[in-house]
C-alpha positions as CSV (number, residue, x, y, z in Angstrom):
1,M,-39.3,-13.6,21.7
2,R,-36.2,-11.2,21.7
3,N,-36.5,-7.7,23.2
4,I,-37.2,-5.3,20.3
5,D,-35.2,-2.7,22.2
6,K,-32.0,-4.5,21.9
7,L,-31.5,-5.3,18.3
8,R,-29.2,-7.5,16.2
9,I,-28.0,-5.1,13.5
10,A,-25.8,-6.0,10.4
11,W,-24.2,-2.9,9.3
12,I,-22.7,-2.7,5.8
13,G,-20.2,0.2,5.3
14,K,-16.7,1.3,4.9
15,K,-13.6,1.5,7.2
16,S,-11.2,2.9,4.6
17,P,-10.1,5.0,2.7
18,F,-11.1,7.8,5.0
19,C,-14.2,9.8,4.0
20,G,-17.5,11.1,5.5
21,N,-19.0,7.6,5.0
22,V,-16.2,6.0,7.2
23,T,-16.8,8.6,10.1
24,Y,-20.5,8.1,9.9
25,G,-20.2,4.3,10.1
26,R,-17.7,4.5,13.1
27,E,-19.7,7.0,15.2
28,I,-23.1,5.5,14.6
29,T,-22.0,1.8,15.3
30,N,-20.1,3.0,18.5
31,A,-23.2,4.6,19.6
32,L,-25.4,1.7,18.9
33,L,-23.0,-0.6,20.8
34,D,-23.2,1.8,23.6
35,R,-26.9,1.4,23.8
36,G,-26.7,-2.2,24.1
37,H,-27.5,-3.3,20.6
38,E,-25.4,-6.1,19.0
39,V,-23.8,-4.9,15.8
40,S,-21.9,-6.8,13.1
41,F,-19.9,-4.8,10.7
42,L,-19.6,-5.9,7.2
43,H,-17.0,-4.0,5.0
44,F,-14.7,-4.2,2.1
45,A,-11.6,-5.1,4.1
46,Q,-7.8,-5.0,3.4
47,E,-4.8,-4.8,5.7
48,E,-5.1,-1.6,7.5
49,S,-4.3,0.0,10.7
50,Q,-7.2,1.4,12.9
51,T,-7.4,3.6,15.9
52,D,-8.9,2.6,19.2
53,T,-12.0,4.6,18.2
54,W,-13.2,2.1,15.9
55,P,-16.1,-0.1,17.2
56,N,-15.2,-3.4,18.9
57,C,-17.6,-5.6,17.2
58,R,-17.9,-8.6,15.0
59,E,-16.4,-7.9,11.6
60,V,-17.0,-9.7,8.3
61,P,-14.6,-8.8,5.4
62,L,-16.1,-8.5,2.0
63,P,-13.8,-9.1,-1.0
64,F,-13.2,-6.3,-3.5
65,I,-11.1,-5.5,-6.6
66,Y,-10.8,-1.8,-6.0
67,K,-12.0,0.9,-3.7
68,S,-11.5,4.6,-3.3
69,Q,-13.1,7.5,-1.4
70,V,-15.7,7.7,-4.0
71,Y,-16.6,4.1,-5.1
72,T,-15.9,0.4,-4.7
73,I,-15.8,-2.5,-7.0
74,P,-16.5,-5.9,-5.3
75,T,-15.3,-9.2,-6.5
76,L,-17.7,-11.6,-8.3
77,N,-18.1,-13.7,-5.2
78,A,-18.9,-10.8,-2.8
79,R,-22.6,-11.5,-3.1
80,K,-22.2,-15.1,-1.9
81,V,-20.0,-13.9,0.9
82,L,-22.5,-11.3,2.0
83,T,-25.3,-13.7,1.8
84,D,-23.7,-16.4,3.6
85,S,-22.6,-13.8,6.3
86,L,-26.2,-12.6,6.9
87,K,-27.5,-16.1,7.1
88,S,-25.0,-16.8,9.8
89,I,-25.6,-13.5,11.7
90,H,-29.4,-13.7,11.3
91,P,-30.0,-10.0,12.1
92,D,-33.1,-8.3,12.9
93,I,-32.3,-5.6,10.5
94,V,-29.6,-4.7,7.8
95,H,-28.4,-1.0,7.6
96,A,-26.3,-0.3,4.6
97,S,-24.3,3.0,4.7
98,L,-24.2,2.8,0.9
99,T,-20.6,2.6,-0.5
100,L,-21.5,3.3,-4.1
101,S,-20.7,-0.1,-5.4
102,P,-22.5,-2.5,-7.5
103,L,-23.5,-4.5,-4.3
104,D,-25.8,-1.8,-3.1
105,F,-28.1,-2.7,-6.1
106,L,-28.0,-6.4,-5.0
107,L,-28.9,-5.8,-1.4
108,P,-32.7,-5.4,-1.5
109,E,-32.9,-8.7,-3.5
110,I,-30.6,-10.4,-0.9
111,C,-32.4,-9.1,2.1
112,E,-35.9,-10.1,0.5
113,E,-34.7,-13.7,0.0
114,L,-33.7,-13.7,3.7
115,N,-36.7,-11.9,5.0
116,I,-34.6,-9.2,6.6
117,P,-35.7,-5.5,6.6
118,L,-33.2,-3.3,4.9
119,I,-32.4,0.4,5.5
120,A,-29.9,2.5,3.5
121,T,-28.3,5.7,4.3
122,F,-27.6,7.7,1.0
123,H,-24.6,10.0,1.3
124,P,-23.9,11.4,-2.1
125,P,-23.4,15.3,-2.0
126,F,-25.5,17.8,-3.9
127,A,-25.4,21.5,-4.8
128,S,-27.5,24.4,-3.4
129,K,-31.1,24.1,-2.8
130,G,-31.1,20.5,-4.3
131,V,-31.7,22.0,-7.7
132,K,-28.5,22.2,-9.5
133,L,-26.2,19.3,-9.3
134,I,-22.8,19.8,-10.8
135,S,-22.2,17.5,-13.7
136,G,-20.2,14.4,-13.1
137,T,-20.2,11.8,-10.4
138,Q,-22.8,13.5,-8.0
139,L,-25.5,13.8,-10.7
140,L,-24.8,10.3,-12.1
141,A,-25.1,8.8,-8.5
142,Y,-28.5,10.4,-8.0
143,Q,-29.8,9.3,-11.4
144,L,-28.3,5.8,-11.1
145,Y,-29.7,5.2,-7.6
146,A,-33.0,6.8,-7.8
147,P,-34.9,3.8,-9.5
148,F,-33.4,1.3,-7.0
149,L,-33.9,3.1,-3.7
150,G,-37.6,2.3,-3.7
151,N,-36.6,-1.3,-3.1
152,Y,-35.2,-0.6,0.4
153,D,-37.6,-0.5,3.2
154,R,-36.3,3.0,4.2
155,V,-33.8,5.5,2.9
156,I,-32.1,7.8,5.4
157,V,-30.9,11.2,4.1
158,F,-29.5,14.3,6.0
159,S,-31.8,17.1,5.0
160,Q,-35.3,17.9,3.7
161,L,-33.6,19.2,0.6
162,Q,-32.1,16.0,-0.3
163,R,-35.4,14.3,0.4
164,E,-37.1,16.7,-2.1
165,L,-34.5,16.0,-4.6
166,L,-34.9,12.2,-4.5
167,A,-38.7,12.7,-4.8
168,K,-38.1,14.7,-8.1
169,L,-36.2,11.7,-9.3
170,G,-39.0,9.3,-8.4
171,V,-38.1,7.9,-5.1
172,P,-41.3,7.4,-3.0
173,P,-41.3,10.3,-0.2
174,E,-42.9,8.0,2.3
175,I,-39.8,5.8,2.5
176,V,-37.3,8.6,2.9
177,A,-36.3,9.6,6.4
178,V,-34.6,12.8,7.3
179,I,-32.1,12.0,10.1
180,P,-29.2,14.6,10.0
181,N,-25.7,13.7,11.0
182,G,-25.0,14.1,14.7
183,V,-21.8,14.8,16.8
184,D,-20.7,13.6,20.0
185,V,-20.9,16.9,21.9
186,E,-19.0,15.7,24.9
187,K,-16.0,14.7,22.9
188,Y,-16.3,17.5,20.4
189,S,-16.5,20.5,22.7
190,P,-14.7,23.8,23.4
191,G,-11.4,23.4,25.6
192,T,-7.9,24.2,25.9
193,S,-5.3,23.9,23.0
194,Q,-1.7,24.6,22.4
195,I,-2.0,24.6,18.6
196,K,-1.5,28.3,18.2
197,T,1.6,28.2,20.2
198,E,2.9,25.2,18.2
199,F,2.4,27.2,14.9
200,A,3.3,30.7,16.3
201,A,-0.2,31.9,15.4
202,K,-2.2,34.7,16.8
203,R,-5.1,33.9,14.6
204,L,-5.8,30.5,13.2
205,F,-7.9,29.5,10.3
206,V,-8.7,25.8,9.5
207,Y,-9.8,23.8,6.5
208,Q,-10.4,20.0,7.1
209,G,-11.5,17.7,4.3
210,R,-10.3,16.1,1.0
211,I,-8.0,18.1,-1.2
212,A,-10.3,17.6,-4.3
213,L,-12.0,19.6,-7.0
214,E,-15.5,19.5,-5.5
215,K,-14.1,20.9,-2.2
216,N,-13.0,24.2,-3.9
217,V,-9.8,24.4,-1.8
218,E,-7.9,26.5,-4.4
219,A,-10.5,29.3,-4.0
220,L,-9.8,29.5,-0.4
221,L,-6.1,29.4,-1.0
222,R,-6.2,32.2,-3.7
223,A,-8.5,34.4,-1.4
224,W,-6.0,33.8,1.6
225,K,-3.1,35.0,-0.6
226,Q,-4.9,37.9,-2.2
227,A,-6.2,39.1,1.3
228,K,-2.4,39.6,2.4
229,M,-3.1,38.2,5.8
230,R,-0.8,39.2,8.7
231,P,2.3,36.9,9.4
232,D,0.8,35.9,12.6
233,S,-2.3,34.5,11.0
234,K,-2.0,30.9,9.8
235,L,-4.2,28.8,7.7
236,L,-4.1,25.0,8.6
237,I,-5.0,22.5,5.8
238,V,-5.9,19.2,7.2
239,G,-6.5,16.4,4.7
240,N,-5.2,14.7,1.6
241,G,-6.6,14.3,-2.0
242,P,-5.6,14.3,-5.6
243,L,-4.9,18.1,-5.8
244,K,-2.7,18.3,-2.6
245,N,0.6,18.0,-4.2
246,S,0.1,20.6,-7.0
247,L,-1.6,23.2,-4.6
248,E,1.1,22.8,-1.9
249,Q,3.7,24.0,-4.3
250,F,2.1,27.4,-4.8
251,Y,0.7,28.0,-1.3
252,G,3.2,27.3,1.4
253,P,4.6,28.5,4.7
254,E,5.8,31.7,3.1
255,H,2.1,32.6,2.7
256,G,1.1,31.4,6.1
257,V,-0.3,28.1,4.9
258,I,0.5,25.0,6.8
259,W,-0.2,21.7,5.2
260,L,-0.7,18.9,7.8
261,G,-2.0,16.1,5.5
262,F,-4.5,13.4,6.8
263,I,-4.5,13.3,10.6
264,A,-5.8,9.9,11.8
265,D,-5.6,10.9,15.6
266,E,-9.1,12.2,16.6
267,A,-7.6,13.8,19.7
268,R,-5.1,15.7,17.5
269,R,-8.0,16.9,15.1
270,I,-10.0,18.0,18.2
271,E,-7.0,20.0,19.4
272,I,-6.8,21.8,16.2
273,L,-10.5,22.7,16.1
274,R,-10.3,23.9,19.8
275,G,-7.3,26.2,19.0
276,G,-8.8,27.6,15.8
277,D,-10.6,30.8,15.3
278,V,-12.5,30.1,12.0
279,F,-13.2,26.9,10.1
280,I,-13.8,27.4,6.5
281,L,-15.6,24.9,4.0
282,P,-15.7,26.3,0.4
283,S,-17.1,23.1,-1.1
284,L,-19.1,23.2,-4.4
285,V,-21.2,20.1,-3.4
286,E,-21.8,18.4,0.0
287,G,-24.2,16.3,1.8
288,L,-24.2,17.3,5.4
289,S,-20.6,17.9,6.4
290,L,-19.6,16.0,9.6
291,S,-16.3,18.1,9.6
292,L,-18.4,21.2,9.8
293,L,-20.6,19.8,12.6
294,E,-17.5,18.9,14.6
295,A,-16.0,22.3,14.0
296,M,-19.2,23.9,15.3
297,A,-19.3,21.7,18.3
298,C,-15.9,22.8,19.3
299,G,-17.1,26.4,19.3
300,I,-15.3,27.7,16.3
301,A,-16.8,30.3,14.0
302,C,-17.7,28.7,10.7
303,I,-18.0,29.8,7.0
304,A,-19.4,27.5,4.5
305,T,-21.0,27.5,1.1
306,D,-24.8,27.0,0.7
307,V,-24.5,23.5,-0.8
308,G,-26.0,20.3,0.4
309,A,-27.5,20.9,3.9
310,D,-24.5,23.1,5.1
311,G,-26.3,26.4,4.4
312,E,-29.3,25.1,6.4
313,V,-27.0,24.2,9.3
314,L,-25.5,27.7,9.5
315,E,-28.9,29.6,8.8
316,D,-30.1,32.3,11.0
317,G,-26.8,33.4,12.5
318,A,-25.1,30.2,13.5
319,G,-22.2,31.0,11.0
320,V,-21.6,32.7,7.6
321,V,-23.1,31.3,4.5
322,I,-21.5,32.2,1.2
323,T,-22.5,31.5,-2.4
324,T,-20.4,29.0,-4.7
325,K,-20.4,31.5,-7.6
326,T,-18.1,34.2,-5.8
327,V,-16.3,32.0,-3.0
328,R,-12.8,33.8,-3.7
329,S,-14.1,37.2,-3.6
330,Q,-16.3,36.7,-0.5
331,L,-13.5,35.1,1.4
332,R,-11.0,37.8,0.3
333,T,-13.3,40.2,2.3
334,L,-14.2,37.9,5.2
335,L,-10.8,36.7,6.1
336,P,-9.2,40.0,7.2
337,L,-12.5,40.9,8.9
338,F,-12.4,37.7,11.0
339,Q,-8.6,38.2,11.4
340,D,-9.0,41.7,12.9
341,H,-12.3,41.3,14.9
342,P,-11.8,38.4,17.5
343,E,-15.1,39.3,19.1
344,I,-17.0,38.5,16.1
345,T,-15.4,35.1,15.7
346,A,-15.9,34.5,19.5
347,L,-19.8,35.2,19.2
348,L,-20.2,33.1,16.0
349,G,-18.4,30.2,17.8
350,Q,-20.8,30.3,20.8
351,K,-23.7,30.4,18.4
352,A,-22.2,27.5,16.3
353,R,-21.9,25.3,19.5
354,Q,-25.6,26.2,20.5
355,R,-26.9,25.3,17.1
356,V,-25.3,21.8,17.3
357,L,-26.7,21.3,20.8
358,E,-30.2,22.2,19.5
359,R,-30.2,20.1,16.4
360,Y,-27.3,18.0,15.6
361,T,-26.3,15.9,18.7
362,L,-25.4,12.2,18.2
363,T,-27.7,11.3,21.0
364,K,-30.6,12.7,19.2
365,N,-29.4,11.1,15.9
366,I,-29.3,7.7,17.5
367,S,-32.7,8.0,19.3
368,R,-34.3,8.8,15.9
369,L,-32.5,5.9,14.3
370,E,-33.7,3.6,16.9
371,E,-37.3,4.8,16.3
372,L,-36.8,4.3,12.7
373,Y,-35.7,0.7,13.2
374,T,-38.7,0.0,15.4
375,Q,-41.2,1.4,12.8
376,V,-39.7,-0.7,10.1
377,L,-39.8,-3.8,12.1
378,A,-43.5,-3.1,13.2
379,S,-44.6,-2.5,9.6
380,P,-47.1,-4.9,8.1
381,K,-44.7,-5.8,5.3
382,V,-42.0,-6.9,7.7
383,K,-44.5,-8.7,10.0
384,Q,-45.9,-10.7,7.1
385,T,-42.5,-11.8,5.8
386,K,-41.6,-12.9,9.1
387,I,-44.7,-15.1,9.6
388,Q,-44.1,-16.6,6.1
389,F,-40.4,-17.2,6.9
390,I,-41.4,-19.1,10.2
391,Q,-44.3,-21.2,8.4
392,G,-41.8,-22.1,5.7
393,A,-39.1,-23.2,8.3
């Protein structure tokens, strides 16, 4: 009998286009490999360049018609490719970082046929307190998935608020496990940076994420412009998205705004965070932002809206939490304050780093994930299906 401590895991997720799901899959699978588990990565593949930070493990391409940062449409034969691949891999457990594709709804049936326990991580963002989802894709995702998530052996979410929201929509609470995102605090840590010298900045403010409606970047840009920040204060915008080109036309270097686009090089992103004074996340909806946790781990003061679990992360003095209704006016006040008082941002940066060390390290995340795997494999349901499988062989 194989040692249950070293598992064969089939991970189903995304490698592109870049989004939080991609980062989540990369960091978790890397960490599982480091702990000696055998991981196969099944993903909707295309010709794409990857950095050396991507896990060095067996990969299985799944065919698709279309994919974006939001959802994926597989081909008609994707189910057969996935089923045949799982038969070949014969994993102890399947972990699906749900890609918002039709294949997500077929996975429980496929894994039941193969007698393989199935875990899902459910990523879609939500609004404050888990009560008011904005209309559109976020609300649709929760309503659409809720009836099906009960078919998974366990569903991982990032906060208690998200667990409560799923319970309201009918997902059995006993199958929902809260395991927050985690950060590699050795890699993401305070350190030296030349980024201020590079951009001739005395004070440096950073936004990192998609340039999309739900991220509310325009509210930040309008507040920055209205606050009439000093010439030696700069705002770095890191990321791409559908609104980038239109916003960049109105908020440029003449206003102290520097657009860097998407940065694939992780070391470069860390250098930016280490050199920054304030990280700002003005989102209207979030899950639990990895970008926020990475910034906190680098010891940068953080401002974020009280959406998803982000407000929970910054509560009790680990950062400044603002409301979505008045983002622009709040930032218009906070930006000059943080510009003129480095002692405040230094203290908040220290508290942010300490919060991550206490609650959001990747090490703790992986340990809790391993415990969940063990619980699922030891459950009566899984034991019984394994016995039936052996007897029927």
